[in-house]
N, C-alpha and C positions, 0 to 999 in steps of 0.2 A: 504494500500500500504506500503510495506516494504521500509525502508530507507537504509537497509544494502546493501552494495556494490554499492550504488550510492551516498548517502550523507555521509556515513561513512563506514569503514571496520574494522573488528576485527583484531588487530595485535597480541594479545596473550590472553590466558586464563589460570588462575591459580586458581583452586578450584572454589570459588564463586565470583571471580572477573574477569573482562574483561578489557583489554586495547584496546582503539579504536583510530583511526586517522580519521579526517574529510577530505572530499574532498573540498579543498578551491575553486575549479573551479565550484562547484555546483551552478546552477542558483539561488538558494534561497539566496545566499550571495549577489547577485547584488541588491536585494531589502531590505536586512536586515543587514546592512544599507550601502548605497553607501559611499565609502571612509573609513568606519570603520565597516567591517563585524563582526557580532557576531552570535553565534549559538542561534536560537530561543528557548525559554524555552519549548514550546510545542514539539519541536523536541527532546530535552533532555529527556522529559518524554516518548515520543514514543520510543526512543532508549532503555530506561530502560525496557519498556514493551517487546520489541523484544529480548533483552538480557536475561530477565527473562524467556522468552519462551524457549530459548536455554538451560538455566540452568535446568529447570524442565522437558524438553523434550516434551513439549506440548504447543500449542498456549495458551496464557493467555490474559485476559483483566483485567485492573484495575477496581475494584469496587469502592474503595475509595482511595483518596490520602489525607494524613494529614500532617500538619506541613511542607509544601513545602517552602523551603527558598533558594533563589538564592543569594549567597553572593557576587559574582562578575561575570562580563560577561566572557564568554568563546569565544575566537577567534578561527577561523578555523585552525590556525597553532599550537594549543596546543593539544598534545596527552593527553588523559584523561583516567582515570581508573574508572569503575563502580564497586562498592563493594556492594554485597548483603549480609546484615547481617540478623539476626533473625527478627528484627522489624524495619530495617532502610536500605535505599538505599543511598549511598554516592557517589558523583562524585568529584574526586580530580585529580590533575595533578600528574605527576610522581615524583614530589618533595614534595608530600603530602600536597599541598595547597588545602584547601577545597573550592570547588566552589558551591556546592549545596548538599542538603540532604532532604529526605522526608521519610515518612512511607506510606505504601500502602497495601491494601488488594486486592487480585486478585482471579480470577476464571479461571480454565482451560476451554477452549471452544472447542466444537466439530467442526472440520473443515468441516464436511459433512452437516451441517445445513445451 
């Protein structure tokens, strides 16, 4: 299930980077966590997979994820940028504060299977 256009939406794209904004009214934030909502790490990885699919023009699945590091929580009011480098995916805010990074290998998947 895609999170795009319900949990987040793409506000801009420049080359291999995407800027996104979260939907703070999404029900996931009522349980994660009441009174102090943060974006779940699993959702951040899922978003990376979805954005990478847009970047390569085909659905992808991560095969491995290495060196995943969440440096600080992301709240739904923060607009973030996903940057896809040669061997690294970085999540930062628009002031270049680094929130997370990881390396991943992926496989393009056939949507007819």
